[in-house]
C-alpha positions as CSV (number, residue, x, y, z in Angstrom):
1,X,-0.9,164.9,218.6
2,X,-4.3,166.1,217.4
3,X,-5.4,169.2,215.2
4,X,-2.8,171.9,214.1
5,X,-0.3,169.9,216.2
6,X,-0.6,166.5,214.2
7,X,2.6,165.3,212.9
8,X,3.5,164.4,209.3
9,X,2.6,160.7,210.1
10,X,-0.5,161.3,212.0
11,X,-2.3,159.6,208.9
12,X,0.1,156.2,209.4
13,X,-0.3,156.3,213.0
14,X,-4.2,156.4,212.8
15,X,-3.9,153.6,209.9
16,X,-2.0,151.3,212.2
17,X,-4.2,151.7,215.3
18,X,-7.2,151.3,213.1
19,X,-5.5,147.7,212.1
20,X,-4.9,146.8,215.6
21,X,-8.5,147.7,217.1
22,X,-10.5,145.8,213.9
23,X,-8.4,142.9,214.2
24,X,-7.2,142.5,217.8
25,X,-9.2,140.9,220.2
26,X,-11.3,144.0,222.0
27,X,-10.2,143.2,225.7
28,X,-6.4,142.8,224.9
29,X,-6.7,145.7,222.8
30,X,-8.1,147.8,225.6
31,X,-5.6,146.5,228.3
32,X,-2.8,147.4,225.8
33,X,-4.1,150.8,225.2
34,X,-4.2,151.3,229.3
35,X,-0.3,149.9,229.5
36,X,0.8,152.3,226.5
37,X,-0.8,155.2,228.4
38,X,0.7,154.1,231.7
39,X,4.2,154.1,230.1
40,X,4.4,150.3,230.5
41,X,6.5,150.3,227.2
42,X,10.1,150.9,227.1
43,X,13.2,150.6,224.7
44,X,11.0,150.6,221.5
45,X,13.7,150.0,218.9
46,X,13.1,149.8,215.0
47,X,15.5,147.4,212.8
48,X,15.3,145.6,209.6
49,X,12.1,143.7,209.8
50,X,11.4,143.8,213.3
51,X,10.4,146.4,215.8
52,X,11.2,145.4,219.3
53,X,10.3,146.7,222.8
54,X,9.9,145.8,226.8
55,X,6.6,145.9,228.4
56,X,6.0,145.6,232.1
57,X,3.4,143.4,233.1
58,X,1.3,143.1,236.1
59,X,4.3,140.8,237.5
60,X,7.5,142.0,238.2
61,X,9.3,141.2,235.3
62,X,8.9,142.7,231.9
63,X,8.5,141.0,228.6
64,X,9.8,141.1,224.9
65,X,7.8,142.0,222.3
66,X,8.8,141.4,218.5
67,X,6.8,142.8,215.7
68,X,8.2,141.2,212.4
69,X,7.5,142.1,209.0
70,X,8.4,140.9,205.2
71,X,11.3,142.9,203.8
72,X,11.1,143.9,200.3
73,X,14.2,143.2,198.0
74,X,17.0,145.6,196.6
75,X,15.4,145.9,193.2
76,X,11.9,147.0,194.7
77,X,13.5,149.7,196.6
78,X,15.2,150.9,193.7
79,X,12.2,151.1,191.7
80,X,10.4,152.8,194.3
81,X,13.2,155.4,194.5
82,X,12.9,156.1,190.7
83,X,9.1,156.7,191.0
84,X,9.5,159.1,194.1
85,X,12.2,160.9,192.2
86,X,10.2,161.2,189.4
87,X,7.5,162.9,191.2
88,X,8.3,166.4,192.2
89,X,5.7,166.9,194.9
90,X,6.6,163.5,196.7
91,X,9.9,164.2,196.3
92,X,9.8,167.6,197.9
93,X,7.7,166.6,200.7
94,X,10.0,163.5,201.4
95,X,13.3,165.7,201.4
96,X,11.5,168.4,203.5
97,X,10.3,165.9,206.2
98,X,6.7,165.7,205.2
99,X,5.0,162.3,204.7
100,X,1.8,162.7,202.5
101,X,-0.6,159.8,202.5
102,X,-0.5,159.4,199.1
103,X,2.9,158.0,199.5
104,X,0.8,154.8,200.2
105,X,-0.4,154.7,196.8
106,X,3.2,155.0,195.1
107,X,4.3,152.0,197.3
108,X,1.4,150.0,196.0
109,X,1.9,150.9,192.6
110,X,5.4,149.8,192.6
111,X,4.4,146.3,194.4
112,X,5.2,147.3,198.1
113,X,3.3,147.5,201.2
114,X,4.0,150.5,203.4
115,X,1.6,149.5,206.0
116,X,0.3,146.1,207.1
117,X,-3.2,145.4,205.8
118,X,-4.3,143.4,208.8
119,X,-2.4,141.9,212.0
120,X,-2.0,138.9,209.8
121,X,0.8,140.7,207.9
122,X,2.8,141.0,211.2
123,X,4.2,138.1,213.0
124,X,3.7,139.1,216.7
125,X,5.7,137.6,219.5
126,X,6.0,138.0,223.3
127,X,7.6,136.4,225.7
128,X,4.8,136.4,228.1
129,X,2.5,133.3,228.8
130,X,-0.7,134.8,227.0
131,X,-1.0,133.1,223.8
132,X,-3.4,135.9,222.3
133,X,-3.0,137.4,219.3
134,X,-1.9,139.9,220.0
135,X,-1.4,139.7,223.7
136,X,-2.1,143.0,226.0
137,X,2.0,143.8,225.9
138,X,2.1,143.2,222.1
139,X,-0.9,145.6,221.5
140,X,0.8,148.3,224.1
141,X,3.7,148.1,221.8
142,X,1.6,148.5,218.8
143,X,-0.1,151.6,220.3
144,X,3.4,153.2,221.0
145,X,4.9,152.4,217.6
146,X,1.8,154.2,216.1
147,X,2.1,157.4,218.5
148,X,5.9,157.5,217.5
149,X,5.2,157.4,213.9
150,X,3.2,160.6,214.3
151,X,6.3,162.2,214.6
152,X,8.7,160.1,212.7
153,X,7.0,158.3,210.0
154,X,10.2,157.2,208.3
155,X,10.5,154.5,210.8
156,X,8.1,152.7,208.5
157,X,10.9,152.6,205.9
158,X,13.2,151.3,208.4
159,X,11.0,148.5,209.8
160,X,10.8,147.3,205.8
161,X,14.5,147.5,205.8
162,X,15.6,150.5,203.9
163,X,17.7,153.2,206.2
164,X,16.1,156.3,205.6
165,X,19.3,158.1,204.6
166,X,19.6,155.5,201.7
167,X,16.2,155.9,200.6
168,X,16.5,159.7,200.5
169,X,20.0,159.4,198.8
170,X,18.5,157.3,196.0
171,X,15.3,159.6,195.7
172,X,17.7,162.4,195.2
173,X,19.9,160.4,192.5
174,X,16.7,159.3,190.7
175,X,15.8,163.0,190.2
176,X,19.0,163.6,188.4
177,X,18.7,160.9,186.1
178,X,16.0,162.3,183.5
179,X,15.6,158.7,181.6
180,X,14.9,156.7,184.8
181,X,12.6,159.4,186.1
182,X,10.9,159.7,182.8
183,X,10.1,156.0,182.6
184,X,9.0,155.8,186.5
185,X,6.5,158.7,185.8
186,X,5.3,156.8,182.7
187,X,4.5,153.8,184.8
188,X,2.7,155.7,187.6
189,X,0.7,157.8,185.0
190,X,-2.9,157.4,184.6
191,X,-3.8,155.7,181.1
192,X,-5.1,158.4,178.6
193,X,-8.9,158.5,177.7
194,X,-9.5,157.5,174.2
195,X,-9.5,160.0,171.9
196,X,-12.7,161.7,169.7
197,X,-12.2,161.6,166.1
198,X,-12.3,165.0,164.5
199,X,-15.0,165.5,162.0
200,X,-13.8,165.5,158.6
201,X,-13.9,169.2,157.3
202,X,-14.0,168.2,153.4
203,X,-17.7,166.0,154.2
204,X,-19.3,169.1,156.1
205,X,-22.6,170.5,154.9
206,X,-26.0,168.7,153.7
207,X,-24.3,167.0,150.8
208,X,-21.4,165.6,152.9
209,X,-24.0,164.2,155.5
210,X,-25.8,162.2,152.7
211,X,-22.4,161.0,151.4
212,X,-21.7,159.4,154.7
213,X,-21.2,155.7,154.5
214,X,-24.2,153.6,155.6
215,X,-24.0,152.0,159.3
216,X,-24.2,148.3,159.4
217,X,-27.7,146.7,159.6
218,X,-28.9,146.0,163.2
219,X,-29.3,142.3,164.3
220,X,-32.6,140.9,163.1
221,X,-34.9,139.4,166.0
222,X,-37.2,136.4,165.1
223,X,-40.6,137.8,164.1
224,X,-39.3,141.4,163.9
225,X,-40.1,143.6,160.9
226,X,-37.1,144.5,158.6
227,X,-35.0,147.9,159.4
228,X,-36.1,150.8,157.6
229,X,-33.2,152.0,155.4
230,X,-32.9,155.9,154.9
231,X,-31.1,156.4,151.6
232,X,-31.0,158.8,148.8
233,X,-30.0,162.6,148.6
234,X,-32.0,165.4,150.0
235,X,-34.2,167.5,147.6
236,X,-32.4,170.1,145.8
237,X,-32.6,173.5,147.1
238,X,-35.0,174.9,144.4
239,X,-37.7,172.4,144.9
240,X,-41.0,174.3,144.9
241,X,-41.8,173.1,148.3
242,X,-39.1,171.4,150.3
243,X,-41.3,171.3,153.4
244,X,-43.8,169.4,151.3
245,X,-42.1,166.9,149.5
246,X,-45.2,165.0,148.6
247,X,-43.9,161.6,149.3
248,X,-42.9,158.9,152.1
249,X,-39.4,158.6,151.6
250,X,-37.5,159.0,154.9
251,X,-34.5,161.0,153.2
252,X,-37.1,163.5,151.7
253,X,-39.0,163.9,155.0
254,X,-35.7,164.5,157.0
255,X,-34.1,167.2,154.4
256,X,-36.0,169.9,155.7
257,X,-35.0,169.4,159.4
258,X,-31.3,168.9,158.2
259,X,-31.3,172.1,156.4
260,X,-32.6,174.0,159.6
261,X,-30.1,172.2,161.8
262,X,-26.7,173.2,159.7
263,X,-28.2,176.6,158.6
264,X,-25.8,179.4,160.9
265,X,-27.6,180.2,164.0
266,X,-29.2,176.8,164.3
267,X,-33.2,176.1,164.2
268,X,-34.0,179.4,165.9
269,X,-32.2,181.9,163.6
270,X,-34.3,184.2,162.1
271,X,-35.1,184.0,158.5
């Protein structure tokens, strides 16, 4: 399936093909694709922990292929169901027959693997005399499995050992349990960004600025001159000429600038 006709599991099928083409022997993978396209794979069956198929070879016999994966425990499945039940978008998609790619991330968060990360995650067996890993018959079975996932991605769940009806029932049940759903939602939520302290309104204005506590002294480097300390209140508003304090005290030099900054309208305001 391609384009607008792509099924709900098209992304999962693509990922499985990418794993096969990346990790498998190129020649065997190419021949396995030809076998799959020619209809050599039959009796593909998914059961807990294993996908089996029969693949016709160049001889008059067919070979039995097995694709074995590890099974999660019951507690992990319950955690997954609570997580999915707490997320309205995922829950609605699953119950409507959808299978969004973001589901893979939910599996990862609760410690489950939805798709094999590599061929090393799947134990591949074939009754043929080829010791390739995978052989062309197993490669053909994987291609057909990927094609089947396009329209029926819940086969992945059944391969991992959970009947689809049980998983969907658990998701519905979790959605009706507010406490469990809230806990699962909190586990999946992104951590909040650290807040920024609000300024103290009682310390506003120029006077409050100069009453702020001193910053700690910077670390002293060998041979470096001592840091210049800024201290002291600004000149009074009735000074004869605040723009010319007539001294070298940094506090006095900075006071007129600070007065301009805190004036309504900012430094560009009209007098």
